[in-house]
Backbone atoms as SQL, in Angstrom:
CREATE TABLE atoms (id INTEGER PRIMARY KEY, chain TEXT, resi INTEGER, resn TEXT, atom TEXT, x REAL, y REAL, z REAL);
INSERT INTO atoms VALUES
  (1, 'A', 1, 'MET', 'N', 5.691, -8.246, 15.856),
  (2, 'A', 1, 'MET', 'CA', 4.954, -7.387, 14.960),
  (3, 'A', 1, 'MET', 'C', 5.589, -5.999, 14.953),
  (4, 'A', 2, 'VAL', 'N', 5.625, -5.389, 13.789),
  (5, 'A', 2, 'VAL', 'CA', 6.141, -4.022, 13.661),
  (6, 'A', 2, 'VAL', 'C', 4.962, -3.075, 13.447),
  (7, 'A', 3, 'LYS', 'N', 5.221, -1.802, 13.617),
  (8, 'A', 3, 'LYS', 'CA', 4.189, -0.798, 13.371),
  (9, 'A', 3, 'LYS', 'C', 4.631, 0.048, 12.190),
  (10, 'A', 4, 'ILE', 'N', 3.779, 0.130, 11.192),
  (11, 'A', 4, 'ILE', 'CA', 4.041, 0.968, 10.031),
  (12, 'A', 4, 'ILE', 'C', 3.543, 2.376, 10.362),
  (13, 'A', 5, 'VAL', 'N', 4.407, 3.352, 10.184),
  (14, 'A', 5, 'VAL', 'CA', 4.031, 4.747, 10.423),
  (15, 'A', 5, 'VAL', 'C', 3.904, 5.427, 9.059),
  (16, 'A', 6, 'TRP', 'N', 2.716, 5.908, 8.783),
  (17, 'A', 6, 'TRP', 'CA', 2.452, 6.572, 7.500),
  (18, 'A', 6, 'TRP', 'C', 2.872, 8.035, 7.593),
  (19, 'A', 7, 'ILE', 'N', 3.693, 8.468, 6.659),
  (20, 'A', 7, 'ILE', 'CA', 4.036, 9.886, 6.595),
  (21, 'A', 7, 'ILE', 'C', 2.951, 10.591, 5.778),
  (22, 'A', 8, 'GLU', 'N', 2.839, 11.880, 5.971),
  (23, 'A', 8, 'GLU', 'CA', 1.793, 12.663, 5.299),
  (24, 'A', 8, 'GLU', 'C', 1.874, 12.531, 3.777),
  (25, 'A', 9, 'GLN', 'N', 3.080, 12.527, 3.229),
  (26, 'A', 9, 'GLN', 'CA', 3.242, 12.418, 1.774),
  (27, 'A', 9, 'GLN', 'C', 2.687, 11.092, 1.254),
  (28, 'A', 10, 'ALA', 'N', 2.879, 10.023, 1.994),
  (29, 'A', 10, 'ALA', 'CA', 2.358, 8.717, 1.571),
  (30, 'A', 10, 'ALA', 'C', 0.831, 8.714, 1.560),
  (31, 'A', 11, 'ILE', 'N', 0.235, 9.341, 2.553),
  (32, 'A', 11, 'ILE', 'CA', -1.227, 9.417, 2.614),
  (33, 'A', 11, 'ILE', 'C', -1.750, 10.255, 1.443),
  (34, 'A', 12, 'GLN', 'N', -1.094, 11.360, 1.168),
  (35, 'A', 12, 'GLN', 'CA', -1.490, 12.195, 0.032),
  (36, 'A', 12, 'GLN', 'C', -1.362, 11.429, -1.280),
  (37, 'A', 13, 'ASP', 'N', -0.274, 10.674, -1.424),
  (38, 'A', 13, 'ASP', 'CA', -0.075, 9.889, -2.645),
  (39, 'A', 13, 'ASP', 'C', -1.190, 8.862, -2.831),
  (40, 'A', 14, 'LEU', 'N', -1.595, 8.206, -1.745),
  (41, 'A', 14, 'LEU', 'CA', -2.695, 7.241, -1.832),
  (42, 'A', 14, 'LEU', 'C', -3.993, 7.935, -2.239),
  (43, 'A', 15, 'ASN', 'N', -4.243, 9.097, -1.673),
  (44, 'A', 15, 'ASN', 'CA', -5.442, 9.849, -2.034),
  (45, 'A', 15, 'ASN', 'C', -5.420, 10.276, -3.498),
  (46, 'A', 16, 'TYR', 'N', -4.278, 10.753, -3.970),
  (47, 'A', 16, 'TYR', 'CA', -4.155, 11.152, -5.368),
  (48, 'A', 16, 'TYR', 'C', -4.344, 9.951, -6.296),
  (49, 'A', 17, 'LEU', 'N', -3.770, 8.834, -5.919),
  (50, 'A', 17, 'LEU', 'CA', -3.930, 7.620, -6.711),
  (51, 'A', 17, 'LEU', 'C', -5.398, 7.219, -6.798),
  (52, 'A', 18, 'ALA', 'N', -6.081, 7.243, -5.679),
  (53, 'A', 18, 'ALA', 'CA', -7.503, 6.881, -5.659),
  (54, 'A', 18, 'ALA', 'C', -8.325, 7.845, -6.512),
  (55, 'A', 19, 'GLU', 'N', -8.028, 9.128, -6.425),
  (56, 'A', 19, 'GLU', 'CA', -8.746, 10.111, -7.229),
  (57, 'A', 19, 'GLU', 'C', -8.516, 9.878, -8.716),
  (58, 'A', 20, 'TYR', 'N', -7.287, 9.556, -9.081),
  (59, 'A', 20, 'TYR', 'CA', -6.953, 9.320, -10.484),
  (60, 'A', 20, 'TYR', 'C', -7.699, 8.096, -11.020),
  (61, 'A', 21, 'ILE', 'N', -7.679, 7.009, -10.277),
  (62, 'A', 21, 'ILE', 'CA', -8.364, 5.791, -10.712),
  (63, 'A', 21, 'ILE', 'C', -9.876, 6.007, -10.738),
  (64, 'A', 22, 'ALA', 'N', -10.380, 6.771, -9.778),
  (65, 'A', 22, 'ALA', 'CA', -11.827, 7.015, -9.680),
  (66, 'A', 22, 'ALA', 'C', -12.374, 7.791, -10.875),
  (67, 'A', 23, 'LYS', 'N', -11.513, 8.475, -11.606),
  (68, 'A', 23, 'LYS', 'CA', -11.974, 9.165, -12.817),
  (69, 'A', 23, 'LYS', 'C', -12.591, 8.172, -13.793),
  (70, 'A', 24, 'ASP', 'N', -12.076, 6.955, -13.803),
  (71, 'A', 24, 'ASP', 'CA', -12.612, 5.903, -14.665),
  (72, 'A', 24, 'ASP', 'C', -13.544, 4.968, -13.915),
  (73, 'A', 25, 'SER', 'N', -13.217, 4.670, -12.641),
  (74, 'A', 25, 'SER', 'CA', -14.026, 3.712, -11.898),
  (75, 'A', 25, 'SER', 'C', -13.850, 3.900, -10.400),
  (76, 'A', 26, 'GLN', 'N', -14.923, 4.320, -9.758),
  (77, 'A', 26, 'GLN', 'CA', -14.893, 4.480, -8.301),
  (78, 'A', 26, 'GLN', 'C', -14.646, 3.123, -7.639),
  (79, 'A', 27, 'ARG', 'N', -15.255, 2.087, -8.183),
  (80, 'A', 27, 'ARG', 'CA', -15.116, 0.744, -7.601),
  (81, 'A', 27, 'ARG', 'C', -13.666, 0.267, -7.646),
  (82, 'A', 28, 'TYR', 'N', -12.986, 0.455, -8.783),
  (83, 'A', 28, 'TYR', 'CA', -11.593, 0.014, -8.878),
  (84, 'A', 28, 'TYR', 'C', -10.665, 0.879, -8.020),
  (85, 'A', 29, 'ALA', 'N', -11.025, 2.126, -7.834),
  (86, 'A', 29, 'ALA', 'CA', -10.247, 2.973, -6.917),
  (87, 'A', 29, 'ALA', 'C', -10.331, 2.406, -5.507),
  (88, 'A', 30, 'GLU', 'N', -11.536, 2.036, -5.086),
  (89, 'A', 30, 'GLU', 'CA', -11.716, 1.457, -3.751),
  (90, 'A', 30, 'GLU', 'C', -10.980, 0.125, -3.617),
  (91, 'A', 31, 'LEU', 'N', -11.095, -0.715, -4.630),
  (92, 'A', 31, 'LEU', 'CA', -10.421, -2.019, -4.581),
  (93, 'A', 31, 'LEU', 'C', -8.901, -1.867, -4.519),
  (94, 'A', 32, 'THR', 'N', -8.382, -0.922, -5.272),
  (95, 'A', 32, 'THR', 'CA', -6.934, -0.700, -5.278),
  (96, 'A', 32, 'THR', 'C', -6.443, -0.254, -3.906),
  (97, 'A', 33, 'LEU', 'N', -7.151, 0.687, -3.301),
  (98, 'A', 33, 'LEU', 'CA', -6.754, 1.143, -1.963),
  (99, 'A', 33, 'LEU', 'C', -6.875, 0.020, -0.944),
  (100, 'A', 34, 'GLU', 'N', -7.950, -0.754, -1.035),
  (101, 'A', 34, 'GLU', 'CA', -8.108, -1.876, -0.107),
  (102, 'A', 34, 'GLU', 'C', -6.945, -2.851, -0.230),
  (103, 'A', 35, 'LYS', 'N', -6.541, -3.157, -1.460),
  (104, 'A', 35, 'LYS', 'CA', -5.432, -4.092, -1.676),
  (105, 'A', 35, 'LYS', 'C', -4.114, -3.529, -1.139),
  (106, 'A', 36, 'LEU', 'N', -3.874, -2.252, -1.383),
  (107, 'A', 36, 'LEU', 'CA', -2.645, -1.626, -0.869),
  (108, 'A', 36, 'LEU', 'C', -2.615, -1.618, 0.652),
  (109, 'A', 37, 'LEU', 'N', -3.727, -1.242, 1.265),
  (110, 'A', 37, 'LEU', 'CA', -3.776, -1.195, 2.726),
  (111, 'A', 37, 'LEU', 'C', -3.685, -2.587, 3.341),
  (112, 'A', 38, 'TYR', 'N', -4.281, -3.565, 2.680),
  (113, 'A', 38, 'TYR', 'CA', -4.172, -4.953, 3.146),
  (114, 'A', 38, 'TYR', 'C', -2.712, -5.414, 3.102),
  (115, 'A', 39, 'SER', 'N', -2.007, -5.050, 2.036),
  (116, 'A', 39, 'SER', 'CA', -0.592, -5.430, 1.917),
  (117, 'A', 39, 'SER', 'C', 0.235, -4.843, 3.057),
  (118, 'A', 40, 'VAL', 'N', -0.081, -3.629, 3.458),
  (119, 'A', 40, 'VAL', 'CA', 0.630, -3.008, 4.581),
  (120, 'A', 40, 'VAL', 'C', 0.298, -3.742, 5.873),
  (121, 'A', 41, 'ASP', 'N', -0.974, -4.133, 6.034),
  (122, 'A', 41, 'ASP', 'CA', -1.361, -4.909, 7.225),
  (123, 'A', 41, 'ASP', 'C', -0.579, -6.215, 7.297),
  (124, 'A', 42, 'VAL', 'N', -0.437, -6.881, 6.154),
  (125, 'A', 42, 'VAL', 'CA', 0.323, -8.135, 6.107),
  (126, 'A', 42, 'VAL', 'C', 1.776, -7.882, 6.471),
  (127, 'A', 43, 'LEU', 'N', 2.326, -6.807, 5.951),
  (128, 'A', 43, 'LEU', 'CA', 3.714, -6.466, 6.253),
  (129, 'A', 43, 'LEU', 'C', 3.912, -6.222, 7.744),
  (130, 'A', 44, 'GLU', 'N', 2.939, -5.575, 8.383),
  (131, 'A', 44, 'GLU', 'CA', 3.038, -5.345, 9.828),
  (132, 'A', 44, 'GLU', 'C', 3.083, -6.665, 10.598),
  (133, 'A', 45, 'LEU', 'N', 2.298, -7.628, 10.142),
  (134, 'A', 45, 'LEU', 'CA', 2.236, -8.912, 10.840),
  (135, 'A', 45, 'LEU', 'C', 3.404, -9.830, 10.503),
  (136, 'A', 46, 'TYR', 'N', 3.821, -9.799, 9.250),
  (137, 'A', 46, 'TYR', 'CA', 4.856, -10.713, 8.771),
  (138, 'A', 46, 'TYR', 'C', 5.937, -9.901, 8.064),
  (139, 'A', 47, 'LEU', 'N', 6.807, -9.324, 8.836),
  (140, 'A', 47, 'LEU', 'CA', 7.815, -8.409, 8.324),
  (141, 'A', 47, 'LEU', 'C', 8.629, -8.987, 7.170),
  (142, 'A', 48, 'LYS', 'N', 8.887, -10.276, 7.176),
  (143, 'A', 48, 'LYS', 'CA', 9.721, -10.871, 6.132),
  (144, 'A', 48, 'LYS', 'C', 8.903, -11.406, 4.965),
  (145, 'A', 49, 'ALA', 'N', 7.620, -11.060, 4.904),
  (146, 'A', 49, 'ALA', 'CA', 6.772, -11.495, 3.798),
  (147, 'A', 49, 'ALA', 'C', 7.211, -10.802, 2.511),
  (148, 'A', 50, 'GLY', 'N', 6.921, -11.423, 1.404),
  (149, 'A', 50, 'GLY', 'CA', 7.234, -10.815, 0.119),
  (150, 'A', 50, 'GLY', 'C', 8.522, -11.356, -0.457),
  (151, 'A', 51, 'LYS', 'N', 8.852, -10.859, -1.613),
  (152, 'A', 51, 'LYS', 'CA', 10.031, -11.305, -2.346),
  (153, 'A', 51, 'LYS', 'C', 11.161, -10.310, -2.133),
  (154, 'A', 52, 'LYS', 'N', 12.315, -10.806, -1.828),
  (155, 'A', 52, 'LYS', 'CA', 13.490, -9.952, -1.618),
  (156, 'A', 52, 'LYS', 'C', 13.925, -9.361, -2.941),
  (157, 'A', 53, 'TYR', 'N', 14.184, -8.074, -2.943),
  (158, 'A', 53, 'TYR', 'CA', 14.620, -7.359, -4.134),
  (159, 'A', 53, 'TYR', 'C', 15.849, -6.540, -3.769),
  (160, 'A', 54, 'LEU', 'N', 16.896, -6.753, -4.470),
  (161, 'A', 54, 'LEU', 'CA', 18.192, -6.153, -4.145),
  (162, 'A', 54, 'LEU', 'C', 18.602, -6.565, -2.722),
  (163, 'A', 55, 'SER', 'N', 19.169, -5.656, -1.964),
  (164, 'A', 55, 'SER', 'CA', 19.649, -6.067, -0.647),
  (165, 'A', 55, 'SER', 'C', 18.765, -5.625, 0.491),
  (166, 'A', 56, 'SER', 'N', 17.987, -4.552, 0.327),
  (167, 'A', 56, 'SER', 'CA', 17.244, -4.060, 1.478),
  (168, 'A', 56, 'SER', 'C', 15.774, -3.770, 1.195),
  (169, 'A', 57, 'THR', 'N', 15.292, -4.116, 0.008),
  (170, 'A', 57, 'THR', 'CA', 13.918, -3.807, -0.351),
  (171, 'A', 57, 'THR', 'C', 13.112, -5.092, -0.453),
  (172, 'A', 58, 'THR', 'N', 11.887, -5.077, 0.065),
  (173, 'A', 58, 'THR', 'CA', 10.998, -6.213, -0.037),
  (174, 'A', 58, 'THR', 'C', 9.793, -5.823, -0.882),
  (175, 'A', 59, 'ILE', 'N', 9.429, -6.670, -1.825),
  (176, 'A', 59, 'ILE', 'CA', 8.250, -6.455, -2.658),
  (177, 'A', 59, 'ILE', 'C', 7.140, -7.321, -2.152),
  (178, 'A', 60, 'LEU', 'N', 5.974, -6.731, -1.936),
  (179, 'A', 60, 'LEU', 'CA', 4.813, -7.496, -1.485),
  (180, 'A', 60, 'LEU', 'C', 4.051, -8.003, -2.667);
């Protein structure tokens, strides 16, 4: 298992994204963040999960 370390900019970006979506729907803002955070949890457990894109990037 690997550990994902969140940088401050990434946390701010998630907050801004949630605020933007919440302008239309608080519920969809929450669901979007939950899905993103779940994807990171999966990545921590299964580092090779997702589809390979180019040579060094993985898409969840």
